[in-house]
N, CA and C of each residue as an Amber inpcrd file, in Angstrom:
protein
   693
  -4.1050000 117.6790000  12.1050000  -3.7810000 116.1240000  12.2430000
  -4.9810000 115.4270000  12.7290000  -4.9100000 114.1150000  12.6190000
  -6.0310000 113.2270000  12.9930000  -5.5680000 112.4100000  14.1780000
  -6.3940000 112.3670000  15.2090000  -6.0300000 111.4250000  16.5650000
  -6.5240000 110.2560000  16.2590000  -5.8850000 109.2660000  16.7550000
  -6.3890000 107.6960000  16.5930000  -7.7700000 107.8230000  17.5070000
  -8.4760000 106.5500000  17.1600000  -9.5430000 106.5090000  17.7480000
  -9.6480000 106.5350000  19.1810000  -8.6810000 105.6630000  19.7660000
  -8.4920000 105.6340000  21.3720000  -8.2090000 107.0040000  21.8930000
  -7.5320000 107.7710000  21.4160000  -7.2680000 109.1160000  21.7300000
  -8.4410000 109.9450000  21.6460000  -9.0640000 109.8660000  20.5450000
 -10.1970000 110.5890000  20.1810000 -11.3200000 110.3010000  21.3620000
 -11.5680000 109.1240000  21.6640000 -12.4670000 108.8190000  22.9440000
 -12.1630000 109.3350000  24.0130000 -10.7110000 109.3410000  24.4000000
 -10.1560000 110.0280000  25.4940000 -10.7690000 111.6140000  25.5500000
 -10.3350000 112.3360000  24.3970000 -10.5150000 113.6410000  24.2670000
 -11.8920000 113.9070000  24.5520000 -13.0870000 113.2140000  23.9900000
 -14.3130000 113.4860000  23.9740000 -15.1980000 112.9880000  25.2570000
 -14.7800000 111.6590000  25.6040000 -15.4410000 111.1100000  26.7320000
 -14.8470000 111.2190000  28.2580000 -13.5470000 111.3670000  28.1910000
 -12.8640000 111.3390000  29.4920000 -12.4450000 112.8170000  29.7420000
 -11.7890000 113.5450000  28.9410000 -11.3490000 114.8210000  29.1220000
 -12.4940000 115.8280000  28.9620000 -13.5790000 115.3580000  28.2140000
 -14.5770000 116.2140000  27.6080000 -14.3440000 117.5470000  27.0240000
 -13.2940000 117.6210000  26.1970000 -12.9170000 118.7910000  25.7830000
 -13.9040000 119.1720000  24.4810000 -13.9990000 120.4310000  24.3560000
 -15.0480000 120.9240000  23.1830000 -14.3390000 121.0680000  21.9960000
 -14.8330000 120.5100000  21.1310000 -14.3320000 120.6720000  19.6690000
 -14.6740000 121.9770000  19.0350000 -13.5820000 122.5830000  18.4350000
 -13.6980000 124.0160000  18.0150000 -13.4500000 125.0400000  18.9410000
 -13.2110000 124.6080000  20.1830000 -12.9280000 125.4730000  21.4730000
 -11.6810000 125.1400000  22.1250000 -11.4630000 124.1000000  22.5050000
 -10.3660000 123.7390000  23.3560000  -9.1210000 123.1660000  22.3540000
  -8.0210000 123.3200000  23.0220000  -6.7630000 122.8710000  22.2680000
  -5.8530000 121.9530000  23.2820000  -5.0240000 121.0940000  22.5490000
  -4.2330000 120.1120000  23.3900000  -2.6980000 120.0900000  23.0290000
  -2.0070000 119.7850000  23.8800000  -0.4290000 119.5590000  23.4160000
  -0.0990000 118.1600000  23.0530000   0.2540000 118.0920000  21.9170000
   0.6770000 116.6470000  21.2420000   2.2410000 116.6610000  21.4770000
   2.6560000 115.5390000  21.6660000   4.2380000 115.1270000  21.6840000
   4.6440000 114.1610000  20.5560000   5.5960000 114.3100000  20.0610000
   6.0120000 113.4030000  19.0320000   7.1320000 112.4730000  19.2850000
   7.6030000 112.3660000  20.4260000   8.6450000 111.3800000  20.9550000
   9.9410000 111.5960000  20.4850000  10.1850000 113.0090000  19.9260000
  11.5350000 113.3370000  19.5830000  12.0690000 114.6480000  20.3570000
  11.1930000 114.9660000  21.1940000  11.5380000 116.2420000  22.0270000
  10.6230000 117.4420000  21.6600000   9.9390000 117.4950000  20.6010000
   9.0100000 118.5680000  20.2410000   7.7230000 118.5840000  20.9030000
   7.0550000 119.5070000  21.0570000   5.5430000 119.3810000  21.6050000
   4.7310000 120.4590000  20.6250000   3.5580000 120.0960000  20.2950000
   2.8210000 120.9140000  19.4890000   1.5880000 121.3880000  19.9610000
   1.1360000 122.4800000  19.7860000  -0.1880000 122.9140000  20.1730000
  -1.1900000 122.7640000  19.1100000  -2.2360000 122.1720000  19.3830000
  -3.2290000 121.5800000  18.4670000  -4.6010000 122.2220000  18.8350000
  -5.1860000 123.0490000  17.8120000  -6.4130000 123.4220000  18.0410000
  -7.5640000 122.4660000  17.4740000  -8.4090000 121.9990000  18.4760000
  -9.4090000 120.9150000  17.9610000 -10.3240000 121.6090000  17.1660000
 -10.5550000 121.1650000  16.0480000 -11.2740000 121.7420000  14.8610000
 -12.6130000 120.9930000  14.5360000 -12.6820000 119.6610000  14.9620000
 -13.8160000 118.9540000  14.6210000 -13.8370000 117.3520000  14.7910000
 -14.5540000 116.7220000  14.0880000 -14.5580000 115.2150000  14.0350000
 -14.7410000 114.6770000  12.6420000 -14.2150000 113.6570000  12.3820000
 -14.4640000 112.8950000  10.9810000 -14.5770000 111.5340000  11.4610000
 -15.8800000 111.0900000  11.4170000 -16.2730000 109.7730000  11.9420000
 -16.0230000 109.6550000  13.4170000 -15.3690000 108.5740000  14.0020000
 -15.0200000 108.5200000  15.2390000 -13.8830000 108.9500000  15.8790000
 -13.1040000 109.8910000  14.7120000 -11.8790000 110.5340000  15.1110000
 -12.0210000 112.0080000  15.1270000 -11.1160000 112.4370000  16.1290000
 -10.9560000 113.8840000  16.2340000 -10.0830000 114.4200000  15.3480000
 -10.2210000 115.5480000  14.7390000  -9.0620000 116.3850000  13.8820000
  -8.7740000 117.6400000  14.4770000  -7.5290000 118.0350000  14.2900000
  -7.1170000 119.5870000  14.7490000  -6.2950000 119.9660000  13.8020000
  -5.7840000 121.4390000  14.1390000  -4.9060000 122.0790000  13.5030000
  -3.7330000 122.5360000  14.4050000  -2.5650000 122.0650000  13.8950000
  -1.2820000 122.6070000  14.4690000  -1.0980000 124.3110000  14.4360000
  -1.1430000 124.8230000  15.6370000  -1.0080000 126.2800000  15.6920000
   0.3110000 126.8930000  16.3130000   1.0650000 125.9300000  16.9320000
   2.4320000 126.3050000  17.3590000   3.3730000 125.1150000  17.6470000
   4.5580000 125.2980000  17.9300000   5.6540000 124.2530000  17.7500000
   6.6220000 124.9450000  18.9400000   7.1250000 123.8950000  19.7770000
   8.1480000 124.3970000  20.8280000   8.9530000 123.1960000  21.2650000
   9.9710000 123.3490000  21.7410000  10.8160000 122.1810000  22.4560000
  10.0680000 121.8070000  23.9270000  10.0370000 120.6110000  23.8710000
   9.3760000 119.9580000  25.0850000  10.1490000 119.9930000  26.2850000
   9.7400000 119.5660000  27.3500000  10.4300000 119.3390000  28.4750000
  11.8950000 118.5150000  28.3490000  12.8460000 119.1160000  28.8740000
  14.1530000 118.3990000  28.7050000  14.1270000 116.9990000  29.4550000
  14.8470000 116.0400000  28.7400000  15.0490000 114.6170000  29.5900000
  16.0790000 114.9670000  30.3160000  16.1790000 114.1220000  31.3710000
  17.2980000 114.2350000  32.4530000  18.6910000 113.9480000  31.6000000
  19.9290000 114.6280000  32.0620000  21.1110000 114.5270000  31.1800000
  21.7590000 113.0390000  31.4960000  21.4250000 112.5460000  32.6630000
  21.7420000 111.1420000  32.5730000  20.8100000 110.0830000  32.7790000
  20.8720000 109.1420000  31.8760000  19.8850000 108.1160000  31.6950000
  19.6320000 107.1960000  32.8270000  18.6720000 106.5890000  33.0130000
  18.3250000 105.5230000  34.0030000  17.8260000 104.4030000  33.4490000
  18.4210000 103.3690000  33.6200000  17.9290000 102.0070000  33.1350000
  17.3770000 101.2680000  34.3710000  16.2380000 100.7230000  34.3270000
  15.8370000  99.9090000  35.4290000  15.6980000  98.4660000  35.1100000
  16.4760000  97.5600000  35.6830000  16.5830000  96.1820000  35.3290000
  15.6450000  95.4890000  36.2780000  14.5320000  94.8540000  35.9080000
  13.7520000  94.3890000  36.9330000  13.1890000  92.9810000  36.4070000
  12.8480000  92.1040000  37.4310000  12.5340000  90.8030000  37.2250000
  11.3530000  90.5560000  36.5950000  11.2560000  89.7350000  35.6950000
   9.7710000  89.5470000  35.1070000   9.0290000  88.9370000  36.2660000
   7.5980000  89.6060000  36.4430000   6.7610000  89.2790000  37.4930000
   5.3200000  89.1220000  36.8100000   4.3900000  89.1830000  37.7780000
   2.9460000  88.9700000  37.3280000   2.4150000  90.3550000  36.6350000
   1.3730000  90.3780000  35.8580000   0.9670000  91.3200000  34.9740000
   0.7970000  92.6970000  35.9140000   0.0590000  92.5890000  36.9190000
  -0.2440000  93.8240000  37.6710000   1.0150000  94.5430000  38.0480000
   1.8380000  93.6620000  38.6940000   3.1400000  94.2900000  39.3620000
   4.0040000  95.0510000  37.9450000   4.0670000  94.1750000  37.0140000
   4.8510000  94.7980000  36.0130000   4.1630000  96.0790000  35.3420000
   3.0260000  96.1340000  35.2310000   2.1120000  97.4440000  34.7520000
   2.4260000  98.4330000  35.6990000   2.4030000  98.2490000  37.1030000
   2.5640000  99.3940000  38.1160000   4.0060000  99.7430000  37.9220000
   5.0930000  98.8310000  37.8700000   6.3510000  99.3420000  37.5670000
   6.6200000 100.3800000  36.5020000   6.0850000  99.9050000  35.4530000
   6.3750000 100.6500000  34.1080000   5.6400000 101.9270000  34.2720000
   4.4090000 101.9620000  34.9130000   3.7950000 103.3940000  34.9330000
   4.3700000 104.3490000  35.9030000   4.7390000 103.8090000  37.0180000
   5.3680000 104.7040000  38.1160000   6.6700000 105.1590000  37.7720000
   7.5000000 104.1080000  37.2440000   8.8500000 104.4560000  36.8340000
   8.9630000 105.3260000  35.5600000   7.9910000 105.2490000  34.7850000
   7.9170000 106.3440000  33.7030000   7.6630000 107.6690000  34.1640000
   6.7270000 107.8030000  35.1370000   6.3380000 109.1880000  35.6900000
   7.7780000 109.5770000  36.4850000   8.5610000 108.8390000  37.0070000
   9.6670000 109.2750000  37.8060000  10.7040000 109.7270000  36.9070000
  10.8500000 109.2070000  35.5660000  11.8770000 109.3740000  34.8380000
  12.7860000 108.4590000  34.3390000  12.3680000 107.1010000  34.3670000
  13.2380000 106.0440000  33.9720000  13.2540000 106.3170000  32.3820000
  14.4510000 105.9630000  31.7800000  14.5910000 106.0960000  30.3150000
  14.4330000 104.8560000  29.4340000  15.0440000 103.7370000  30.2840000
  14.7250000 102.4560000  29.4710000  14.3990000 101.3410000  30.7640000
  13.9030000 100.2020000  30.2630000  13.4600000  99.3480000  31.0670000
  13.8960000  97.8740000  30.6070000  14.6910000  97.3030000  31.5380000
  15.1250000  95.9020000  30.8670000  14.6850000  94.8280000  31.8470000
  13.7470000  94.0320000  31.4110000  13.1860000  92.9100000  32.1320000
  14.3210000  91.8620000  31.8310000  14.2360000  90.9220000  32.9880000
  15.0520000  89.7510000  32.9420000  14.4750000  88.5640000  33.7520000
  14.7460000  87.4200000  33.5910000  14.4150000  86.1250000  34.2320000
  15.7290000  85.5760000  34.7180000  15.5990000  85.5140000  36.2210000
  16.5120000  84.7930000  37.2760000  15.9890000  83.5980000  37.6710000
  16.6260000  83.1080000  38.7510000  16.4590000  81.7210000  39.3400000
  15.1920000  81.6590000  40.0140000  14.8510000  83.1550000  40.7140000
  13.7790000  83.1250000  41.6240000  12.5560000  84.0630000  40.8810000
  12.7240000  84.3530000  39.6440000  11.7430000  85.1790000  39.0760000
  10.3520000  84.4380000  39.0070000   8.9930000  84.8920000  39.4380000
   7.8720000  84.2470000  39.4480000   7.5430000  83.7010000  38.1000000
   7.8470000  84.5990000  37.0750000   7.4690000  84.2670000  35.6600000
   8.7820000  83.8560000  35.0240000   8.5910000  82.7960000  34.4370000
   9.8610000  81.9150000  33.7170000   9.7940000  81.9100000  32.1030000
   8.6480000  82.6140000  31.8530000   8.4350000  82.5350000  30.3060000
   8.4410000  84.0080000  29.7410000   9.4360000  84.3110000  29.0580000
   9.5010000  85.6220000  28.6110000   9.0660000  86.1260000  27.1290000
   8.2200000  85.1800000  26.7860000   7.5300000  85.5220000  25.4290000
   6.4430000  86.4170000  25.6090000   6.2490000  87.4140000  24.6510000
   5.0570000  88.4410000  24.7610000   4.3170000  88.4030000  23.5210000
   3.1640000  88.3610000  23.5410000   2.3750000  88.4950000  22.3430000
   2.0150000  89.8700000  21.8250000   1.7550000  90.1550000  20.6500000
   1.6130000  91.5980000  20.1710000   0.5760000  92.3650000  20.9210000
  -0.5470000  91.7110000  21.4730000  -1.3790000  92.5940000  22.1990000
  -1.0560000  92.9660000  23.7220000  -0.0970000  92.0030000  24.1340000
   0.4140000  92.3100000  25.3890000   1.5130000  93.5200000  25.3150000
   2.3670000  93.2940000  24.4680000   3.2640000  94.5400000  23.9590000
   2.6620000  95.6500000  23.9420000   1.4490000  95.8850000  23.2080000
   0.9450000  96.9450000  23.0290000   0.3020000  97.6020000  24.2820000
  -0.3180000  96.7280000  25.2120000  -0.8490000  96.9970000  26.3570000
   0.3210000  97.8880000  27.2100000   1.5540000  97.1890000  27.2920000
   2.5680000  97.8210000  28.0020000   3.0860000  99.2330000  27.4300000
   3.0440000  99.1130000  25.8280000   3.4890000 100.3680000  25.5120000
   2.1920000 101.5100000  25.7740000   1.2110000 101.2230000  25.7240000
   0.2100000 102.2620000  26.0310000   0.2510000 102.6590000  27.3600000
   0.6320000 101.7590000  28.3750000   0.7170000 102.3170000  29.8450000
   1.8730000 103.1980000  29.7900000   3.0850000 103.0790000  29.2620000
   4.2010000 103.8330000  29.2460000   3.9100000 105.0050000  28.6510000
   3.1640000 105.2010000  27.5180000   2.5640000 106.6060000  26.6450000
   1.7990000 107.2880000  27.6540000   0.7780000 106.6030000  28.2980000
  -0.0330000 107.2850000  29.0120000   0.5510000 107.8270000  30.2540000
   1.5010000 107.1920000  30.7950000   2.2400000 107.8450000  31.9520000
   3.2100000 108.7450000  31.5750000   3.7420000 108.9540000  30.1550000
   4.6350000 110.0420000  29.7960000   3.6420000 111.0250000  29.6520000
   2.4170000 110.9920000  29.0480000   1.6420000 111.9490000  28.8540000
   1.3520000 112.6620000  30.2890000   0.8970000 111.7340000  31.0910000
   0.6290000 112.2880000  32.5940000   1.7200000 113.2970000  33.1790000
   2.9020000 112.8400000  33.0360000   4.0740000 113.5060000  33.5280000
   4.7540000 114.6190000  32.7260000   4.0310000 114.6570000  31.3590000
   4.5540000 115.7100000  30.4600000   6.0200000 115.6190000  29.8190000
   6.3630000 114.0260000  29.9400000   7.7260000 113.9530000  29.2170000
   7.7190000 114.0280000  27.6990000   8.7370000 114.6120000  27.0680000
   8.6590000 114.7420000  25.7080000   9.2360000 113.5780000  25.0350000
   9.8140000 112.5860000  25.7330000  10.2370000 111.2930000  25.0910000
   9.7280000 110.1250000  25.9260000   9.3460000 109.1150000  25.2190000
   8.7730000 107.7470000  25.7430000  10.3460000 107.0160000  26.1810000
  10.0980000 106.2850000  27.3050000  11.2110000 105.2760000  27.7010000
  11.3280000 104.0290000  26.7000000  12.0830000 103.3410000  26.7490000
  12.2840000 102.2050000  25.8610000  12.0440000 101.0900000  26.5720000
  11.3600000 100.0030000  26.1480000  11.2390000  98.8620000  26.7760000
  11.7700000  97.5930000  26.0640000  12.8220000  96.8990000  26.6420000
  13.5400000  96.1490000  25.6200000  13.1510000  94.7200000  25.7770000
  13.5780000  93.8410000  25.0850000  13.0520000  92.3270000  25.0360000
  13.7580000  91.6130000  26.3480000  12.8390000  90.7690000  26.7670000
  13.2760000  89.9210000  28.1340000  14.5590000  89.1530000  27.7600000
  15.6740000  89.1240000  28.8110000  16.6830000  88.4640000  28.6170000
  16.9540000  87.7530000  30.0030000  17.7950000  86.7640000  29.4820000
  18.0500000  86.1500000  30.8290000  19.0800000  86.7800000  31.6450000
  19.1870000  86.3590000  32.9360000  20.0520000  87.4200000  34.0930000
  21.3970000  87.4670000  33.5880000  22.0940000  86.6720000  33.0850000
  23.5630000  86.8510000  32.7050000  23.5190000  87.9000000  31.3860000
  22.7610000  87.6120000  30.4580000  22.3430000  88.4170000  29.2970000
  22.0850000  89.7550000  29.6790000  21.3090000  90.1900000  30.8520000
  20.9850000  91.2800000  31.2280000  22.2310000  92.0810000  31.7890000
  22.8570000  91.2890000  32.6790000  24.2880000  92.0100000  33.1780000
  25.2060000  92.3290000  32.0780000  25.3260000  91.4280000  31.0680000
  26.2300000  91.7560000  30.0270000  25.8710000  93.0270000  29.1520000
  24.5000000  92.9680000  28.9680000  23.8690000  94.1170000  28.2310000
  24.0960000  95.5140000  28.7770000  24.4520000  95.7910000  30.1200000
  24.7560000  96.6820000  30.8740000  26.0520000  97.2480000  30.9910000
  26.9000000  96.7170000  29.9820000  28.3200000  96.9190000  30.0470000
  28.5850000  98.3180000  29.6810000  27.8080000  99.1080000  28.9770000
  28.3150000 100.4820000  28.6180000  27.6000000 101.5000000  29.7990000
  26.9430000 101.1810000  30.6070000  26.5150000 101.8260000  31.7070000
  27.5070000 102.4880000  32.4920000  27.5260000 103.6270000  32.8050000
  28.8060000 104.3130000  33.5420000  28.4470000 104.1050000  35.0560000
  27.2120000 103.8090000  35.6150000  27.2120000 103.2100000  37.0370000
  26.2680000 102.0880000  37.0580000  26.6780000 101.1280000  37.6570000
  25.8490000  99.9090000  37.6180000  25.6520000  99.5870000  39.2630000
  24.4730000  99.4740000  39.8270000  24.0640000  99.2280000  41.1890000
  22.9990000  98.1270000  41.1160000  23.3470000  97.4260000  42.1730000
  22.3540000  96.1340000  42.5540000  21.8780000  96.2750000  43.9480000
  20.5670000  96.4110000  44.1450000  19.9850000  96.5430000  45.5090000
  19.7040000  95.2310000  46.0390000  20.2500000  94.9500000  47.3090000
  20.1640000  93.4580000  47.6910000  19.8370000  93.6800000  49.4720000
  18.9570000  92.9460000  49.7940000  18.4180000  92.9890000  51.1030000
  19.5790000  92.7590000  52.2790000  20.4670000  91.9230000  51.7420000
  21.5040000  91.5910000  52.5650000  22.7920000  92.3430000  52.5230000
  22.7500000  93.6180000  51.8740000  23.7020000  94.5000000  51.8090000
  23.7180000  95.2750000  53.0730000  24.9090000  95.7890000  53.5790000
  24.9830000  96.3180000  54.7950000  24.2660000  97.7710000  54.5750000
  23.6560000  98.3800000  55.6520000  22.8250000  99.5470000  55.5180000
  23.7120000 100.6940000  55.2490000  25.0680000 100.7640000  55.6060000
  25.8630000 101.7720000  55.5180000  26.1210000 101.9150000  53.8920000
  25.8490000 100.9990000  53.1220000  25.9480000 101.1940000  51.7470000
  24.7050000 101.7020000  50.9810000  24.0210000 102.4870000  51.7220000
  22.8870000 103.2240000  50.8100000  23.3020000 104.0700000  49.8630000
  22.6340000 104.1510000  48.9750000  22.8310000 105.0290000  47.6940000
  23.0360000 106.6100000  48.0770000  24.1610000 106.9680000  47.5090000
  24.4610000 108.3490000  47.6910000  25.2120000 109.1300000  46.4490000
  25.1710000 110.3430000  46.4820000  25.5570000 111.1570000  45.3580000
  27.0900000 110.5850000  45.0100000  27.9380000 110.1670000  45.8400000
  29.1840000 109.7520000  45.4890000  29.1830000 108.4620000  44.4080000
  28.0950000 107.7590000  44.6930000  28.0670000 106.5400000  43.8850000
  27.7190000 106.7850000  42.4760000  27.0330000 107.9980000  42.3140000
  26.3760000 108.2360000  41.1090000  27.3190000 109.1850000  40.0990000
  28.3080000 109.5230000  40.3560000  29.1300000 110.2960000  39.4980000
  29.6450000 109.5760000  38.2900000  29.1820000 110.2520000  37.2430000
  29.3480000 109.6220000  35.8170000  30.1800000 110.5900000  34.9360000
  30.8580000 110.0720000  33.9710000  31.8170000 110.8120000  33.0350000
  30.7240000 111.9350000  32.2280000  31.3730000 112.9340000  32.0840000
  30.5330000 114.2260000  31.5370000  30.5110000 113.8640000  30.0370000
  31.3680000 113.1900000  29.2390000  31.2860000 113.0850000  27.9300000
  30.2700000 111.9270000  27.4990000  29.6490000 112.1250000  26.2810000
  28.7970000 111.2590000  25.8740000  27.3620000 111.3960000  26.6480000
  26.6080000 110.4320000  26.5040000  25.2870000 110.3320000  27.2480000
  25.3130000 109.2740000  28.1910000  25.7680000 109.6190000  29.5670000
  25.9670000 108.5340000  30.5660000  24.5780000 107.8270000  30.8080000
  24.7170000 106.7220000  31.4460000  23.4190000 106.0040000  32.0210000
  23.8320000 105.1450000  33.2710000  22.7690000 105.1080000  34.0280000
  22.9280000 104.4600000  35.3230000  22.1120000 103.2460000  35.1330000
  22.5190000 102.1260000  35.5240000  21.7780000 100.8560000  35.7110000
  21.4500000 100.5460000  37.1820000  19.9960000 100.3750000  37.4210000
  19.6080000 100.0370000  38.6800000  19.1860000  98.6050000  38.6460000
  19.4970000  97.6150000  39.3340000  19.2800000  96.2400000  39.1940000
  18.3840000  95.8430000  40.5360000  17.0910000  95.4000000  40.3290000
  16.3240000  95.1480000  41.4110000  16.0370000  93.6440000  41.2040000
  15.9130000  93.0340000  42.4340000  15.8590000  91.3920000  42.1820000
  14.2110000  90.9520000  42.2040000  14.1190000  89.7510000  42.1220000
  12.6450000  89.1780000  42.1350000  12.0050000  89.1590000  43.4840000
  10.8120000  88.7150000  43.4770000  10.0220000  88.7010000  45.0760000
  11.0040000  87.9420000  45.8690000  11.5360000  86.6690000  45.5050000
  12.1800000  85.9350000  46.3980000  13.7300000  86.3480000  46.6830000
  13.9330000  87.5710000  46.0300000  15.4460000  87.9710000  46.2030000
  16.3280000  87.5860000  45.3610000  17.6840000  87.9780000  45.4160000
  18.7440000  87.3110000  44.6520000  19.3800000  86.1840000  45.6540000
  19.9170000  85.3420000  44.9470000  20.9350000  84.1830000  45.6820000
  22.0330000  84.9810000  45.7570000  23.1540000  84.4720000  46.7130000
  24.3760000  85.0520000  46.9590000  25.1380000  85.1200000  45.7660000
  25.0950000  83.6850000  44.9260000  25.8280000  83.6370000  43.7080000
  25.4330000  84.5550000  42.6540000  24.1660000  84.9690000  42.5390000
  23.7100000  85.8980000  41.4540000  24.0370000  87.2440000  41.8150000
  24.4570000  87.5790000  42.9700000  25.0030000  88.9980000  43.4400000
  26.3820000  89.0510000  43.2190000  27.2510000  88.0280000  43.4450000
  28.5250000  87.7930000  42.9590000  28.7150000  87.7960000  41.3900000
  27.8160000  87.3870000  40.7430000  28.0060000  87.4020000  39.2990000
  27.7540000  88.9010000  38.8930000  26.7040000  89.5350000  39.3700000
  26.5520000  91.0380000  39.1150000  27.7110000  91.6760000  39.2760000
  28.4930000  91.3940000  40.4450000  29.7370000  92.1320000  40.7870000
  30.6680000  91.8260000  39.9650000  30.7710000  90.5890000  39.3620000
  31.8260000  90.4490000  38.3500000  31.7930000  91.1800000  37.1280000
  30.2580000  91.5110000  36.9270000  30.1650000  92.4080000  35.6580000
  29.9490000  94.0430000  36.0720000  30.3860000  94.1490000  37.1050000
  30.8110000  95.6490000  37.3850000  29.6680000  96.3990000  38.3600000
  28.8760000  95.5400000  38.7520000  27.6230000  96.0270000  39.4830000
  28.1500000  96.1410000  40.9660000  27.6640000  97.2980000  41.6610000
  28.0390000  97.6020000  43.1870000  26.6870000  97.3780000  43.9300000
  26.9070000  96.6870000  45.1350000  25.9130000  96.5090000  45.9900000
  25.2920000  97.8250000  46.7020000  24.0810000  98.0540000  46.8080000
  23.6070000  99.0320000  47.5610000  22.2660000  98.7530000  48.4380000
  22.2620000  99.5260000  49.4770000  20.8900000  99.1370000  50.1120000
  19.9450000 100.2670000  50.0150000  18.5970000 100.1040000  50.0850000
  17.6090000 100.9980000  50.1050000  17.1000000 101.3160000  51.3360000
  17.7060000 101.0710000  52.5520000  17.2220000 101.3080000  53.9180000
  16.9810000 100.1820000  54.7210000  16.5870000 100.4090000  55.6660000
  16.5210000  99.3260000  56.8800000  15.2630000  98.4050000  56.5570000
  14.2380000  98.9130000  55.9340000  13.0000000  97.9580000  55.8100000
  13.0380000  97.1870000  54.5230000  12.5440000  96.1810000  54.5520000
  12.6540000  95.1400000  53.3810000  11.3090000  95.5700000  52.6550000
  11.5070000  95.9640000  51.2470000  10.5520000  96.5110000  50.2760000
   9.9480000  95.2640000  49.4410000   8.8010000  95.4240000  49.3080000
   8.3890000  94.6520000  47.9760000   9.0420000  95.0070000  46.7280000
   9.0180000  93.8540000  45.7570000   9.6980000  93.9590000  44.5540000
   9.3880000  95.4890000  43.8140000   8.1590000  95.6590000  43.5880000
   7.5920000  96.5780000  42.9080000   8.0050000  98.0840000  43.8030000
   7.9140000  98.0650000  45.1710000   8.2910000  99.2430000  45.8350000
   9.5300000  99.4430000  45.7160000  10.5060000  98.5000000  45.7030000
  11.9380000  98.6380000  45.5180000  12.2350000  99.4110000  44.2490000
  11.6920000  98.9000000  43.2580000  11.7310000  99.5550000  41.9830000
  11.3930000 100.9490000  41.8820000  10.3060000 101.3120000  42.3730000
  10.0160000 102.6920000  42.4150000  10.6640000 103.6480000  43.2110000
  10.9400000 102.9310000  44.6030000  11.7850000 103.8550000  45.4730000
  13.1360000 104.0750000  45.0520000  13.6860000 102.9010000  44.4640000
  15.2490000 103.0440000  44.1590000  15.2070000 104.1240000  42.8500000
  14.1680000 104.0730000  41.9550000  14.5100000 104.8800000  40.8590000
  14.3110000 106.4580000  41.4470000  13.2510000 106.7310000  42.1840000
  13.0070000 108.0160000  42.8720000  14.2540000 108.7000000  43.5070000
  14.8580000 107.8130000  44.1620000  16.1000000 108.1980000  45.0680000
  17.2560000 108.4800000  43.9560000  17.5230000 107.7290000  42.9810000
  18.5920000 108.1330000  42.0890000  17.9350000 109.2000000  41.2360000
  16.8340000 109.3480000  40.6940000  16.5220000 110.3940000  40.1870000
  16.5120000 111.8420000  40.8630000  16.3860000 111.7390000  42.1220000
  16.5160000 112.8910000  43.0400000  18.1620000 113.1380000  43.2510000
  18.8260000 112.2760000  43.2570000  20.2700000 112.5950000  43.6000000
  21.1390000 112.8580000  42.3080000  20.2870000 112.3330000  41.1520000
  21.2980000 112.6280000  39.8050000  20.3710000 112.7800000  38.6960000
  20.1710000 114.1270000  38.4870000  19.2980000 114.6850000  37.4060000
  19.7030000 114.6790000  36.0400000
């Protein structure tokens, strides 16, 4: 197989692997992983030979969809990176009344940058499949798009502390491929009307604890809690 130039640079300059000596594991995003013996270089690209194939690490039986408000570039990249490592299976960005960024258009270079962040995070955590990043939706479009999720949770700072997420909230049907949707608000939080609208679409209020978290921290903490309680 032939590695792309960016991966070839990583192999040679970052990982400092030795051609004709070292081997790497390659993932194909379908659940398989391949042992590839590095055999040499062709121009700026590294080439190798597949010497083995096996099933990769299994993905969680219950999917986790993170619905997060569109925000500044640095925060969004942090959310995608850390949540991918934790085990989010799909990302759904949206725009609500208090979202810091109100323009959901993405150019191809920006989209490729976000895809690269998720890919590298998946490689870091040895995931056999990449999460899916869906196009930006309006707030109500995002709520409607979660209609097939088995469990829908909205984290709100005004929710009673006694409503902290617990295993009983995460029980899902065993048939099919169940999915949990976690909805995190923007930096300015949700309005009470937006929470009521989420409840109208079947979302249940939860608390992430006594402390008020930053938006990106809430995304990471909420996903980690759910992944711990529901694998």
